[in-house]
C-alpha positions in Angstrom: -51.2 -15.2 -36.0 -46.9 -15.2 -36.8 -46.8 -13.5 -33.1 -48.6 -16.3 -31.4 -46.8 -19.0 -33.5 -43.2 -17.2 -32.3 -44.5 -17.0 -28.9 -45.4 -20.7 -28.9 -42.2 -21.8 -30.6 -40.2 -19.6 -27.6 -42.1 -21.1 -25.2 -41.2 -24.9 -26.3 -37.7 -23.8 -26.5 -38.3 -23.2 -22.9 -39.4 -26.2 -22.1 -37.3 -28.1 -23.9 -34.2 -26.6 -22.1 -35.9 -26.9 -18.7 -36.7 -30.8 -19.7 -32.4 -30.7 -20.5 -31.5 -29.0 -17.6 -33.2 -31.4 -15.8 -31.9 -34.3 -16.9 -28.4 -33.2 -16.5 -28.8 -31.8 -12.5 -31.6 -34.0 -11.9 -33.4 -31.2 -10.3 -35.9 -29.2 -11.4 -34.7 -25.6 -11.9 -38.0 -23.8 -10.6 -37.6 -25.2 -7.2 -33.7 -24.5 -6.5 -33.0 -21.9 -4.4 -31.3 -18.6 -5.3 -28.3 -16.7 -4.0 -30.1 -13.5 -2.5 -33.6 -14.6 -2.6 -32.9 -17.9 -0.8 -31.2 -18.6 2.5 -27.2 -18.9 2.3 -27.5 -22.4 3.5 -30.3 -23.4 1.0 -27.9 -22.7 -1.5 -25.1 -24.6 -0.4 -26.8 -27.6 0.4 -28.2 -27.2 -3.4 -24.6 -27.7 -4.7 -22.6 -30.7 -5.8 -19.8 -31.5 -4.3 -17.8 -30.7 -7.4 -19.5 -27.1 -7.4 -18.5 -26.9 -3.7 -14.7 -27.5 -4.4 -14.5 -25.4 -7.3 -16.1 -22.5 -5.3 -13.6 -22.4 -3.0 -10.7 -22.3 -5.6 -10.3 -19.5 -8.2 -11.2 -20.3 -11.7 -7.8 -19.6 -13.3 -6.0 -17.0 -14.9 -8.3 -16.9 -18.4 -7.1 -13.5 -19.5 -9.4 -13.2 -22.3 -9.6 -13.8 -25.7 -6.7 -10.6 -26.8 -4.3 -11.8 -24.3 -4.8 -15.6 -25.2 -3.6 -14.5 -28.7 -1.0 -13.0 -28.2 1.3 -16.0 -27.7 1.8 -16.0 -23.8 2.0 -19.0 -22.1 -0.6 -18.3 -19.3 0.0 -20.4 -16.2 -3.2 -21.8 -14.2 -5.3 -22.6 -17.0 -8.6 -24.5 -16.3 -9.0 -28.0 -18.1 -11.4 -27.8 -21.0 -15.2 -28.2 -20.4 -14.4 -27.4 -16.4 -16.3 -26.1 -14.1 -14.2 -23.5 -14.3 -13.6 -23.5 -17.4 -17.0 -22.4 -17.7 -17.1 -19.3 -15.8 -17.5 -16.3 -18.0 -14.4 -14.1 -18.9 -16.1 -10.7 -18.5 -13.6 -8.5 -18.3 -10.5 -9.2 -20.5 -7.1 -9.1 -18.3 -8.9 -9.9 -14.9 -6.1 -11.6 -12.7 -8.6 -14.1 -11.0 -12.3 -14.6 -10.3 -14.8 -17.0 -8.4 -16.4 -19.9 -10.0 -20.0 -18.6 -11.2 -23.1 -21.3 -10.7 -25.6 -19.6 -12.7 -28.7 -22.3 -12.4 -27.9 -20.8 -8.3 -27.8 -17.5 -9.1 -24.3 -17.3 -8.2 -22.2 -15.0 -10.3 -18.3 -14.6 -10.3 -16.4 -12.0 -8.4 -13.4 -10.7 -11.2 -10.5 -9.3 -9.7 -8.0 -7.3 -10.9 -4.4 -5.7 -9.7 -3.5 -3.4 -7.6 -2.5 -1.0 -5.0 -1.8 2.2 -7.5 -4.7 1.6 -9.4 -6.6 -0.9 -11.8 -3.9 -2.7 -14.1 -5.4 -4.7 -17.0 -6.6 -4.7 -20.6 -8.0 -1.3 -20.7 -6.9 2.4 -20.1 -6.7 3.2 -16.2 -4.8 5.9 -14.3 -1.4 5.4 -12.2 -2.4 6.9 -9.1 0.9 7.6 -6.8 2.1 4.5 -5.1 1.1 4.2 -1.3 4.3 5.6 0.6 3.8 8.9 -1.4 -0.3 8.8 -0.5 0.4 8.5 3.2 3.4 11.3 3.3 0.1 13.2 2.8 -1.3 12.3 6.1 -4.6 13.3 4.7 -7.2 10.4 5.5 -9.9 12.7 3.1 -7.4 13.2 0.1 -6.6 9.5 0.3 -10.0 8.8 0.9 -11.1 10.7 -2.7 -8.2 8.9 -4.5 -9.8 5.7 -3.6 -12.9 6.9 -5.2 -11.2 7.7 -8.3 -9.7 3.9 -8.1 -13.4 2.3 -7.3 -14.8 4.6 -10.0 -12.3 3.0 -12.7 -12.8 -0.5 -11.0 -16.6 -0.2 -11.2 -17.2 1.2 -14.8 -15.3 -1.0 -16.3 -17.5 -3.8 -15.3 -14.7 -5.4 -12.3 -15.7 -6.4 -8.7 -12.9 -6.1 -6.9 -9.4 -4.4 -6.7 -6.6 -6.0 -5.1 -5.7 -3.4 -2.9 -4.4 -1.6 -0.5 -1.1 -3.0 0.5 -0.3 -2.5 4.4 2.5 -4.1 5.7 5.2 -2.1 7.8 8.2 -0.7 6.6 10.3 -2.5 8.6 13.5 -2.4 6.7 14.5 0.2 3.9 15.2 -2.8 1.4 11.9 -4.3 1.3 11.4 -4.5 -2.0 7.6 -3.7 -2.0 7.6 -0.9 0.6 6.4 1.4 -2.2 3.1 -0.2 -2.1 3.0 0.0 1.8 2.4 3.2 3.8 4.7 3.6 6.7 6.9 1.9 9.7 4.0 2.9 12.2 0.9 0.9 12.5 -1.4 3.9 13.1 -0.4 6.1 10.1 -0.7 2.7 7.9 -3.9 1.8 9.7 -6.0 5.0 9.5 -4.2 5.6 5.8 -5.5 2.0 4.6 -8.7 3.0 6.2 -9.5 5.8 4.3 -8.5 4.3 0.7 -10.8 1.2 1.3 -13.9 3.1 2.1 -13.0 5.1 -0.6 -12.6 2.1 -2.9 -15.8 0.6 -1.5 -17.8 3.9 -1.9 -18.1 2.9 -5.7 -19.8 -0.5 -5.0 -16.7 -2.5 -5.6 -14.4 -4.0 -3.0 -11.0 -4.4 -1.8 -8.0 -6.7 -0.5 -5.9 -5.8 2.3 -2.6 -7.5 2.0 -0.6 -9.0 2.6 -1.8 -10.8 6.1 1.2 -10.7 7.8 4.7 -10.0 8.0 5.4 -9.8 4.2 8.5 -7.6 5.2 10.7 -8.9 2.4 10.7 -10.4 -1.0 13.6 -12.3 0.0 12.4 -16.0 -0.2 8.9 -14.7 0.7 7.2 -18.1 -0.3 9.5 -20.4 2.2 10.9 -17.9 5.1 9.7 -18.4 8.6 9.1 -14.8 10.2 10.1 -15.3 14.0 8.5 -12.7 16.0 7.1 -12.1 19.8 3.4 -12.3 20.2 3.7 -8.0 21.7 5.5 -7.2 18.2 2.9 -8.7 15.9 0.0 -7.6 18.1 1.4 -3.9 18.4 3.3 -3.1 15.2 2.7 -5.7 12.4 -1.0 -6.4 13.0 -2.1 -3.5 14.2 -2.7 -1.5 10.8 -4.2 -4.2 9.6 -6.8 -4.4 12.7 -7.3 -1.1 12.1 -8.5 -1.3 8.7 -10.5 -4.0 9.0 -12.2 -2.6 12.4 -12.6 1.2 10.5 -13.5 0.3 6.8 -14.8 -3.4 6.6 -12.9 -4.4 3.3 -14.7 -7.3 1.3 -11.5 -9.4 1.6 -8.4 -10.1 3.9 -5.5 -11.4 1.2 -3.2 -14.3 3.3 0.6 -13.8 2.6 3.3 -16.2 1.1 5.5 -16.4 4.0 5.2 -18.7 7.4 4.9 -16.7 11.0 6.1 -18.4 13.8 6.3 -22.0 12.0 2.9 -22.1 10.0 2.6 -20.9 6.9 0.2 -17.6 6.6 -2.6 -19.0 4.2 -2.9 -22.8 6.5 -2.3 -20.6 10.3 -5.7 -21.2 11.8 -4.1 -18.6 14.8 -3.9 -15.9 12.1 -6.8 -16.4 9.8 -9.5 -17.7 12.2 -8.4 -17.1 16.2 -7.1 -13.5 15.4 -9.2 -12.0 12.4 -12.6 -14.1 13.0 -12.8 -14.6 16.9 -10.5 -11.5 18.0 -11.5 -8.9 15.3 -14.7 -10.1 14.3 -14.0 -9.9 10.6 -16.8 -11.0 8.4 -15.3 -11.0 4.7 -13.5 -13.1 2.5 -10.3 -14.6 3.6 -8.4 -15.8 0.8 -4.6 -16.4 -0.6 -2.1 -14.7 -2.1 -1.7 -16.2 -5.8 -0.1 -19.8 -5.9 0.6 -19.7 -2.1 0.0 -22.7 0.5 0.9 -26.2 -0.2 -2.1 -28.0 1.1 -5.5 -26.8 -0.1 -7.2 -29.0 2.5 -5.0 -27.5 5.8 -5.9 -24.4 4.4 -9.6 -24.7 4.6 -9.5 -25.9 7.7 -7.3 -23.0 9.1 -10.3 -20.9 7.7 -8.8 -19.9 4.4 -11.9 -19.2 2.6 -10.7 -19.1 -1.1 -7.7 -20.1 -2.8 -6.3 -18.1 -5.5 -6.1 -18.1 -8.8 -6.6 -21.9 -8.9 -8.0 -24.1 -10.5 -6.3 -27.0 -10.0 -6.7 -27.9 -6.3 -10.5 -28.5 -6.5 -9.9 -32.4 -7.2 -7.4 -32.5 -4.0 -10.7 -31.0 -1.9 -13.2 -33.7 -3.7 -10.9 -36.5 -2.5 -10.2 -35.1 0.9 -14.1 -34.8 1.2 -14.7 -38.4 0.1 -12.0 -39.9 2.3 -13.0 -38.0 5.3 -9.8 -36.0 5.5 -11.8 -32.7 5.1 -15.0 -32.4 7.0 -18.3 -31.2 4.5 -19.1 -28.8 7.3 -15.7 -27.4 7.3 -16.2 -26.7 2.7 -19.7 -25.4 3.8 -18.4 -22.8 6.1 -16.0 -21.4 3.9 -18.1 -21.3 1.0 -20.7 -19.4 3.4 -18.4 -16.7 3.5 -17.7 -16.8 -0.3 -21.3 -16.4 -0.8 -22.6 -13.6 1.6 -19.9 -11.1 0.0 -20.3 -12.4 -3.6 -23.5 -10.6 -2.8 -22.3 -7.3 -2.6 -20.6 -7.2 -6.0 -21.6 -5.5 -9.0 -22.1 -8.6 -10.9 -24.8 -9.9 -8.6 -26.3 -6.7 -8.2 -26.3 -6.7 -12.5 -24.8 -3.0 -12.3 -24.7 -1.4 -15.8 -21.3 -0.4 -16.1 -20.3 2.3 -18.7 -16.6 1.5 -19.9 -16.3 4.9 -19.4 -14.8 6.4 -16.2 -13.8 9.8 -15.3 -10.2 9.3 -16.5 -9.4 13.4 -16.8 -11.0 14.0 -13.5 -9.1 11.0 -11.8 -6.0 12.2 -13.5 -6.1 16.1 -12.4 -7.2 14.3 -8.6 -4.1 11.6 -8.6 -1.9 15.1 -9.5 -2.7 16.8 -6.6 -2.2 14.0 -4.3 1.0 13.3 -5.9 2.2 16.8 -4.9 0.5 16.5 -1.8 2.5 13.4 -0.9 6.1 15.1 -1.7 8.0 16.2 1.0 10.8 18.8 1.1 13.5 17.9 2.9 15.9 21.0 2.2 15.3 24.7 1.4 18.1 26.9 2.6 17.9 30.8 1.5 14.3 30.3 -0.2 16.0 28.3 -2.9 12.3 26.9 -3.7 10.1 28.1 -4.9 11.3 29.0 -8.5 11.2 32.6 -8.9 11.4 33.3 -12.8 9.8 31.3 -15.4 12.1 33.3 -18.2 15.4 31.2 -16.2 16.7 28.0 -17.9 16.7 25.2 -16.2 19.1 22.6 -16.6 17.7 19.0 -16.1 20.3 16.6 -15.2 19.4 12.9 -14.2 17.9 10.0 -16.3 15.0 10.1 -14.1 14.2 13.8 -15.3 13.3 12.5 -18.7 12.3 9.1 -18.0 10.9 9.3 -14.9 9.2 6.4 -12.8 5.6 6.7 -11.8 5.5 3.5 -10.0 7.0 0.1 -8.5 7.1 -3.3 -10.5 5.1 -6.7 -10.2 1.4 -6.4 -9.3 2.0 -2.7 -8.0 2.7 -1.8 -11.4 -0.2 0.3 -13.7 -0.1 -1.8 -16.9 -2.2 0.5 -19.1 -1.9 4.1 -17.5 -2.7 6.9 -18.8 0.4 9.0 -20.6 3.5 9.3 -18.6 4.2 13.2 -17.7 8.1 13.4 -17.2 9.3 15.9 -15.1 10.7 17.7 -18.3 7.3 17.8 -19.5 5.9 19.0 -16.7 8.2 22.1 -16.5 7.4 22.8 -19.7 3.9 22.8 -19.5 4.2 25.0 -16.3 6.3 27.3 -18.8 10.0 26.9 -17.8 12.8 27.0 -20.2 14.9 23.9 -20.0 19.0 24.7 -21.3 18.7 23.3 -24.6 22.5 21.5 -24.2 21.7 19.0 -21.3 18.3 18.4 -22.8 20.0 17.1 -26.0 22.9 14.9 -24.8 20.2 13.3 -21.9 17.9 12.5 -25.0 20.7 11.3 -26.8 22.0 9.3 -24.1 19.0 7.8 -23.2 17.9 6.7 -27.0 21.3 5.0 -27.4 21.5 3.1 -23.9 18.3 1.8 -23.0 18.0 -2.1 -23.7 15.6 -4.0 -25.7 12.7 -4.8 -23.6 11.2 -8.0 -22.5 7.6 -7.7 -23.3 6.4 -9.9 -21.0 8.6 -8.3 -17.5 8.0 -4.6 -19.4 4.0 -5.0 -18.8 4.7 -6.1 -15.2 6.9 -2.7 -14.8 10.0 -4.3 -15.1 11.3 -2.1 -17.3 15.2 -2.0 -18.6 16.5 2.2 -18.2 19.6 3.2 -19.4 22.6 3.6 -16.7 22.6 6.7 -15.3 24.9 9.0 -17.6 27.7 10.6 -16.1 28.3 14.2 -15.6 32.1 15.0 -16.1 32.8 18.5 -14.7 33.6 19.7 -17.9 30.2 19.3 -18.9 29.3 20.5 -16.0 30.8 23.6 -16.5 29.9 24.4 -20.3 25.9 23.6 -19.1 26.3 26.1 -16.2 27.2 28.8 -18.5 24.5 28.6 -20.5 21.6 27.8 -17.6 20.8 29.4 -14.4 19.2 26.5 -12.2 20.1 22.8 -12.4 17.7 20.6 -11.1 19.1 16.9 -10.5 17.0 14.0 -10.7 17.5 10.6 -8.4 15.7 7.8 -9.7 15.3 4.4 -8.2 12.8 1.2 -8.9 11.8 -1.5 -6.9 9.0 -4.7 -6.8 7.4 -7.7 -6.5 10.4 -11.1 -6.2 13.4 -9.3 -4.9 14.6 -7.0 -2.3 16.6 -4.1 -2.8 20.6 -3.7 -2.3 22.7 -1.3 -0.2 25.3 -0.8 -2.7 24.4 1.4 -5.7 20.7 1.2 -4.2 20.0 2.3 -0.5 23.6 4.4 -1.1 23.9 6.4 -4.2 26.3 4.6 -7.2 29.5 6.4 -7.6 28.5 8.1 -10.9 25.3 9.9 -8.9 27.8 11.1 -6.1 30.2 12.2 -8.5 27.6 14.1 -10.6 25.9 15.8 -7.8 29.4 17.0 -6.4 30.6 18.0 -9.9 26.9 19.7 -10.7 26.6 21.5 -7.6 30.0 22.7 -7.7 30.0 24.1 -11.0 26.8 26.2 -10.5 27.6 27.4 -7.2 30.7 28.7 -8.6 28.9 31.2 -10.5 26.3 31.8 -7.8 23.1 29.9 -9.2 21.0 27.1 -7.2 21.1 23.7 -7.5 18.1 21.3 -6.9 17.7 17.4 -5.9 14.4 15.6 -7.0 14.6 11.7 -5.6 12.0 10.2 -8.0 12.3 6.9 -5.5 9.9 4.5 -4.0 11.7 3.5 -0.5 14.2 5.4 1.5 17.8 5.9 0.5 20.8 7.1 1.9 21.1 11.4 2.4 23.4 12.1 4.6 26.4 11.8 3.0 25.8 14.1 0.0 22.8 16.3 1.6 24.7 19.4 2.5 25.6 19.9 -1.5 22.3 21.2 -2.9 20.6 23.8 -2.0 17.2 22.7 -1.7 16.2 18.2 -1.5 12.3 17.6 -2.6 11.4 13.9 -2.4 8.8 13.4 -5.5 8.8 9.8 -4.6 6.6 7.6 -7.4 3.7 9.8 -7.9 1.7 8.2 -10.5 1.4 9.2 -14.4 1.1 13.1 -13.6 4.6 13.2 -12.2 6.1 15.8 -13.7 3.3 18.0 -13.4 2.9 17.5 -9.5 6.7 17.8 -9.5 6.1 21.1 -11.3 3.8 22.0 -9.5 5.8 22.2 -6.2 9.1 23.8 -7.6 6.8 26.5 -8.8 5.0 27.1 -5.5 1.8 26.5 -7.4 1.1 24.2 -4.5 3.0 24.7 -1.1 4.9 21.5 0.0 3.2 20.0 3.2 3.9 16.5 2.9 5.9 14.6 5.8 8.0 11.6 5.9 6.2 8.4 7.0 9.1 6.7 7.5 12.7 7.2 8.8 15.8 7.9 6.9 19.0 6.9 8.5 22.3 7.7 8.4 23.7 4.6 7.3 21.8 1.2 6.7 23.7 -0.4 9.7 22.0 2.3 11.8 18.5 0.4 11.0 17.6 -1.8 14.0 16.8 -4.7 11.3 19.6 -4.7 9.4 21.7 -7.3 11.5 18.7 -9.9 10.9 17.4 -8.5 7.5 16.2 -11.0 5.4 17.4 -14.3 7.6 19.5 -16.6 7.8 21.4 -18.3 5.4 21.7 -14.6 3.9 21.2 -16.2 0.3 17.7 -18.0 0.3 16.6 -17.6 4.1 14.6 -20.2 5.8 14.2 -17.8 8.6 14.1 -14.6 9.8 14.2 -13.4 13.5 12.6 -10.2 14.3 14.8 -9.4 17.3 14.4 -5.6 17.1 10.7 -6.6 18.5 8.5 -3.3 19.2 11.6 -1.0 18.1 11.0 -0.5 14.6 11.7 2.8 12.7 11.5 6.1 14.9 10.5 3.7 18.2 14.0 2.8 17.7 15.9 6.0 16.7 14.1 7.7 19.6 14.4 5.6 22.1 18.3 5.0 21.8 19.1 8.3 20.5 20.2 6.9 17.6 20.6 10.1 14.9 18.9 10.3 11.9 19.5 12.0 8.4 15.5 13.0 8.4 13.0 11.8 11.2 9.6 10.0 11.1 7.2 12.8 10.5 9.5 15.6 8.9 8.7 17.8 6.2 9.5 20.9 5.6 6.7 23.9 3.9 7.6 27.3 1.8 6.4 29.0 5.2 5.9 28.8 8.5 3.7 27.6 11.8 3.7 28.2 15.6 2.1 25.9 17.8 0.4 27.3 21.1 -1.9 27.2 24.2 -2.0 23.8 24.7 -4.9 22.6 27.2 -5.5 19.4 28.4 -9.5 19.0 29.6 -7.9 17.0 33.1 -4.6 16.1 34.4 -6.0 13.0 35.8 -7.3 10.2 33.4 -10.3 9.0 34.1 -12.6 7.9 30.5 -10.7 10.1 28.3 -8.7 13.6 27.9 -9.4 16.4 25.4 -6.2 17.7 24.2 -6.9 21.4 22.3 -3.8 23.9 20.8 -3.7 25.9 18.1 -1.6 26.1 15.1 -0.5 29.5 13.2 0.6 30.2 9.8 3.4 32.8 11.0 4.7 33.0 7.2 3.8 35.3 4.2 2.1 32.6 1.8 -0.7 29.9 2.5 0.1 26.4 3.5 -0.8 23.6 5.3 0.2 21.3 8.2 0.8 17.9 9.9 0.2 18.0 13.0 0.9 14.9 15.1 0.2 13.6 18.5 2.7 11.7 20.8 2.8 9.8 23.8 4.9 8.9 26.4 4.1 6.3 28.3 5.0 4.9 31.8 7.5 1.9 31.2 7.5 0.5 34.7 6.1 -2.8 34.0 6.4 -3.1 30.5 9.3 -1.9 28.2 8.3 1.0 25.9 9.1 3.0 23.3 10.0 6.9 24.1 7.0 8.0 22.3 4.6 7.1 20.2 2.8 8.3 17.7 -1.5 7.9 18.9 -3.2 11.0 16.5 -2.6 13.1 13.9 -4.1 15.8 12.0 -4.1 18.0 8.7 -5.3 21.6 8.8 -7.2 23.5 6.3 -5.2 25.8 3.8 -4.2 28.8 6.6 -3.4 32.1 5.2 -0.7 33.9 6.5 -1.3 34.7 10.1 -4.8 32.5 10.2 -4.8 29.9 13.0 -6.8 26.8 13.4 -8.0 25.0 16.9 -6.9 21.2 16.8 -8.1 18.8 18.8 -7.6 15.2 19.7 -9.3 13.0 21.8 -7.0 10.8 24.4 -9.2 7.2 25.3 -7.7 4.6 27.3 -7.0 2.6 24.3 -4.5 5.2 22.8 -2.6 4.6 26.1 -2.7 0.6 25.8 0.5 -1.9 25.5 0.1 -5.5 24.7 1.0 -7.9 27.4 1.9 -11.3 25.8 1.6 -13.9 29.0 -1.9 -12.1 29.7 -2.7 -11.8 26.0 -4.2 -8.8 27.4 -4.6 -4.9 26.3 -3.6 -3.1 29.3 -3.3 0.7 30.1 -0.9 1.1 32.5 -1.1 3.1 36.0 1.6 6.4 36.1 2.4 9.4 34.6 1.9 10.3 30.7 3.1 12.9 28.8 1.5 14.2 25.9 3.7 15.9 22.7 2.5 17.8 20.1 5.1 17.9 17.3 5.6 18.6 13.5 7.9 15.5 13.4 8.6 12.7 15.9 11.9 14.9 16.9 10.4 18.2 16.5 8.3 18.8 19.7 6.3 21.9 19.9 4.3 21.3 23.2 4.0 18.8 25.9 1.7 18.2 29.1 1.5 15.3 31.9 -1.3 13.6 33.1 -1.8 10.4 35.7 -3.5 7.1 35.1 -4.2 6.0 38.7 -5.2 2.0 38.2 -4.2 0.0 35.7 -7.1 -0.4 33.0 -7.8 -3.2 31.2 -8.7 -2.6 28.3 -9.5 -6.1 26.4 -8.5 -9.5 26.7 -7.7 -11.5 23.4 -7.0 -15.3 22.2 -3.7 -16.6 23.0 -2.2 -17.0 19.4 0.7 -17.3 17.4 2.8 -17.8 20.5 6.7 -18.2 18.6 8.1 -22.3 19.4 11.4 -20.5 20.2 12.9 -17.6 23.0 13.7 -14.4 20.8 16.3 -12.2 22.3 14.3 -9.0 21.6 16.4 -5.6 22.3 15.1 -3.7 25.5 15.2 -0.3 26.3 16.7 -0.8 30.0 17.1 2.3 32.4 
């Protein structure tokens, strides 16, 4: 009887709730369409105008109870009681979310930064930066890193990771280059697609960003990038296109800047004509945080979701009521959001554990960090270190406080403990010279400025300036140590570009330190290694002859020191290759004359006068010497290339390329092989060679060989003709070049294409309003 009474009371309460719901919404809830059960059009039709407007706008930066009680002034807060305010915070620290409408079964999508791993209120893994990952040239390994990131997003109850970054390394001073993969769109696209597929294999989403040409931070919100159609299609859009077509990212994030006169988030050509029509993209197109001026124009352009919100909804409601915005356009944007909402863990009611595989993920991060390191120099086999009984003198602040990643949204807020370089070497069993250790430890402790907590949690961490090492101090330490390791450290990030003096170029202190340390150690017949703990390109030509070995460690994530020790010890044979060129001096960079635009202090426009000649395309074509070329990297072993065969010397549908690589050294190692093609340039100005494929070998034992093959189809021969809005493979003679870098070509062979091939025609879009005087390779 008691149970019966409880059931009766419960039914009465439910009935009362339904009556109240009907009274509030004027509808019978039992007849309401539910997302996933009813057609999307019916769900949209059941929405109020207020719900529609709120759904295309994020719900603000509600960070959760913990953050709100820390005394921070958090912007973009929803009005209490508003629809945005009623959307629940499921995961504290998420940087944005979409509106939930429970009565229609519409769940929220919770989003988290960023490209080096999830960054919010819980402990996660700081993975190697994008440039380090692309230096592996290993899509399978990057896929595994993506799976690790996706595991953490999924198991913490989040839905979407705001990654990966896909812009091109146009200029070495770009503040966010560390978040991006390469100066080459093919490498960037393939690595980015592997990352997306890895993350999304865990049932969560990604956001490929920043679409497009966010190649500088200086005045990024207002600057207008003036770029020719061909340059956009071949260089800056190509990586995004590869990622979109090969990996189906859930979202595509429009950038802050303008392109050829139209803000990216209000650019119909970019968002609708190219992404939707030409590429067939079916995910959500969203804004970067707080970008664009006119939410109505953004929706008309095809921007589905305005982040982080929530204040734009009132403007949208007024626009619909006044007729300025068609409700049909609003509904179309909502449809894209709902279609992809159904992919999310929350919609599928995934029961997350709050226990991602952090220990396993850290080990994979360590492996990737090491495999992305690039050995630039190794005279007289200075590396690997041969005797663990030898004492290592560690110089450079970065040896003791190592940068694991950049700052801004690419910084991982609550990563696992950082393994500094000194820690990694100790973990590997090496002995550290005591005096250098003590002097640096004391100096860093005494000279580190006070931190700004709000900036520090975004990675803008105050560091002690580099400690000078006098000749006398170097001599004293050299008598007690057997080997010297010097770390050169750099950091950069969101909101600011790098400087030439003291950042791209070494500081006077750093130059003097390298000179003093190498001269004193060499005088005693002892070796000196330089480790570059950097996020982007620096000048190396003026000092690279001094040390015995140079290793680019990049910013390799929280396992930095262990990964460096794995390379220095020989536990892992270096196999990384440069994804970006290292010029002899900054003025050799083709964009140096126009970066970051005019006026230089707060540029309103930047003209891409270098056109398609970015990175190695410029250096190779115009015979400009580099310090280290694109694709370059040494190993502790050696490789030979042989037996190049083409399936035909006349192109019809495709040509198969076969050759063999052999480890002709004494230890096991991996090799990155690169396929370049030189195309005929009778009709169109073209670079001397372009990367068209790459592959990383298995771990080859001494004397072991591996066959490698590539398929050359017509798309690998295409160039973009702006006046025809077409991708065309030109008739003529092509040269296949197999290399260990863009300059170290091992094998080559020619084939012919009899007639032009129209690969595909695309829309006329993003045409610049003024003539751009691009540099040309005039024969």
